[in-house]
GULUMVEX-972366 format. One record per residue (C-alpha): x, y, z. Coordinates in steps of 0.05 Angstrom, whole numbers, plus 5000, padded with zeros to 4 digits. Example, Ala and Ser with C-alpha at 12.3 -4.5 7.8 and 13.67 -1.06 7.14 Angstrom:
<recs>
524649105156 527349795143 
</recs>
This chain:
<recs>
103130798237 109330378225 113330888265 109830688329 110929938320 115929658370 117929048328 121429068261 116828538232 110728948250 113729568217 115029168153 107928898152 104829588162 109429888109 107529338059 100129438072 100730188061 104130067993 098629587973 093330097992 096630617948 096530127890 089129987904 087730737904 091230837837 087330257806 080630537830 082731237806 083830957735 076930637735 073031217766 077231787735 076632137802 082032347850 079832307923 084032687974 085632368041 081732588103 087532928138 083433048202 082032308208 089232128191 092232578245 086932368295 088731638286 096131788291 094932188355 090831618385 096131118365 101231518403 096931608465 093330938473 097530478430 097330258358 093929598375 087329968381 088230308313 090129648282 083529338305 080029938273 083729778209 081829038213 074429228218 075329678158 078729118119 072628678132 068029228107 072429328046 072228588029 064628588029 064229237989 069729067940 067228347932 060728617903 064129127858 069428647832 063928207804 063528737750 071128797744 074028087750 081128337732 081228697799 080528057839 087528167867 084928747909 080228267947 085927777958 090328347985 084828568033 084227868061 091727828068 091928498104 086628268154 090727648169 097228038178 093928558223 090628028266 097427698276 100228358301 094928378355 097527728386 103828088407 106428328474 101528888491 095428458477 097427938530 097028438587 090628798567 086428388615 090928598673 089929328656 082429268655 082328858718 085429448754 080529928721 074429518740 076829428811 077930178820 071130378793 067329838831 070929888898 072630628902 066030898875 062130538929 067130728983 067231468965 059631518961 059031189029 063931679060 060332269028 053832049061 056831879129 062432379138 061032969093 068333179102 072533319040 079233259074 077732569105 074832329038 081232529002 085832209054 081931559058 081331548982 088831618972 090631099024 085430618997 087830738925 095030528941 093229948986 087829658940 091929778877 097729388908 092928848930 089828788861 096728778829 099228258877 093227808864 094427878789 101827718800 100227078836 094826878787 099526998728 105226628761 100826018772 096725998708 100626348653 106425848655 111526298622 106926628570 106327258613 111127598660 107827638730 111528278747 109128628684 102028388698 102628688768 104529368740 099129368687 093829218741 096729738788 096830258732 089630118711 087230188783 091330818796 089131178733 081731048747 082531238821 085831898802 079732088760 075031918817 078832268873 081432878835 074933278837 075233308913 082033638908 079534168860 072834378889 070534558959 063334368948 063033628966 056533498928 059133828865 065533418871 061232788878 057432968814 064033058776 066432398805 060232038778 061132378710 068432178708 066731458725 061531448669 066631718619 071731198642 066830628634 064630898565 071730998539 074730348564 068629938544 069330198473 076930108474 076329398500 070629218453 074429448392 080929118412 077628458433 072428488377 066528398424 059828768425 060529468455 053529538483 053728898523 060629038550 058629748570 052029518601 055328978643 060629438672 055730008682 050529578719 055729268765 059329918781 053330368791 049229798822 054429728878 054930478885 047330528892 047129968942 052730308982 048730958981 042530639012 046730249064 050430879084 043931259088 040930729133 047130719178 047031479184 039631519200 038530909243 045130639270 049231259286 043831599328 043831009375 051031159395 049431869418 
</recs>
C-alpha cells in the first residue's frame, strides 16, 4: 500500500505499520503454534481498489479493522499481559492512519460528491422527462450531452466561488472546480451512455435507472467508509432525493403530455 502513497511521510508510516503487523503475527504464531497464510485474493483486491479509487478508502478500511482488533485483542491480552504492547501498537496505528486521511485528497472529497449528487438529481429527472415527452433517442442524447457540459461547468463554477470565499487558503478553488466537474461528468456518462448503445429507448431508460442505483450504492458506501458515517442513512437520503425527484418529474411530464400538449394542436 505504501507504493501508492504520494507523500514520503505516509509511505514511512505505512511501512512501519506493516513491520509491526508482521511482528504481531509472529507473536501470535508462537502462542497458537499455528501458521495462518494470508488471504491473497483479499490482498490483491485491496491493492487493485487502492490503485483505482485511491488508498484513502483502503486506509479507512484498515482503521475500522484496527478498532476491531483493539476490542478483540484487549479481551485476549487479559490472559496474556506480556502482549500488552500489541494493543498499544494497534492504537498507535489507528492514530497514524487517521492522520493520513487529513491529507490533500480528503479535502476535496466533498467537491467530488457534490458533482455526483448534482448529476444524478438533475440529469435523472431531465432524462426521464424527455423520455416521456419526446420519445426520441437522438434528441435525448443531444440534450443530455449539452446539459452535462453546461451543468457540470455551472456546478464547478459554484464550487469554485464557494471555495474561494469560505476555504480561505485551505483548499484550491481551481482544484475544487475540477473535482466537482469530474464527479458530475462521470455520473452523467453512466446515465447517458445506455442511449448510445441501444435503440430501444425504454430498455435504455431501464439501464439508466440501474446505473444510477449502482452509482448511488457505490458512492454512498465509499463516502460512508471514508467519512466514517452510517452507510444506510447516507444511501437512503441520496436514494430518496434522487428517485423522488425523478418520480415527480415523471408525473409532471405525464401530465404535460396528456393535458397540456393536446391543447396546442
